[in-house]
C-alpha positions in Angstrom: 46.9 9.5 2.6 45.7 5.9 2.7 42.7 6.9 4.9 41.7 9.5 2.3 41.9 6.9 -0.6 40.0 4.4 1.5 37.3 7.0 2.3 37.0 7.9 -1.4 36.7 4.2 -2.4 34.1 3.5 0.2 32.0 6.5 -0.7 32.2 5.6 -4.4 31.2 2.0 -3.6 28.1 3.1 -1.6 27.1 5.6 -4.2 27.2 2.9 -6.9 25.4 0.5 -4.6 22.6 3.0 -4.1 22.3 3.6 -7.8 22.0 -0.1 -8.5 19.3 -0.5 -5.8 17.4 2.4 -7.2 17.6 1.0 -10.7 16.3 -2.4 -9.6 13.4 -1.1 -7.5 11.6 0.2 -10.5 10.9 -3.4 -11.6 8.4 -3.8 -8.8 6.2 -0.9 -10.0 3.1 -2.3 -11.7 2.5 -1.4 -15.3 -1.2 -0.8 -14.9 -3.7 -0.5 -12.1 -5.9 -3.5 -11.3 -9.5 -3.1 -12.3 -10.9 -5.0 -9.3 -10.0 -6.9 -6.3 -9.3 -10.5 -7.2 -10.4 -12.8 -4.4 -9.4 -16.5 -4.8 -11.7 -18.0 -2.2 -15.4 -18.0 -1.9 -15.0 -17.7 1.9 -13.1 -14.4 1.5 -15.6 -13.2 -1.0 -18.4 -13.8 1.5 -16.4 -11.9 4.2 -16.0 -8.9 1.9 -19.8 -9.0 1.2 -20.6 -9.2 4.9 -18.3 -6.3 5.7 -20.1 -4.2 2.9 -23.5 -5.0 4.4 -22.3 -4.2 7.9 -20.9 -0.9 6.7 -24.2 0.0 4.9 -26.2 -0.9 8.0 -23.9 1.2 10.3 -24.2 4.2 8.0 -28.0 3.7 8.0 -28.0 3.7 11.8 -25.9 6.8 12.0 -28.1 8.6 9.5 -31.2 7.6 11.5 -29.5 8.8 14.7 -28.7 12.2 13.1 -32.3 12.5 11.9 -33.5 11.9 15.5 -31.2 14.6 16.8 -32.5 17.1 14.3 -36.1 16.6 15.3 
């Protein structure tokens, strides 16, 4: 009989524990979406710009390669 009571108490404890965790997790959800990426350092901003330029040049090279294949 004690094992049954212990089992019921433990299952009740973990059920309440899960509910508390679920209730506190909603506080981490942002209220609104950010409008842009906020970069704190000029060095990081420069790296983002270089990556954008590299991506544009790569897509330009792929487009030129496809045009060569179609000819």
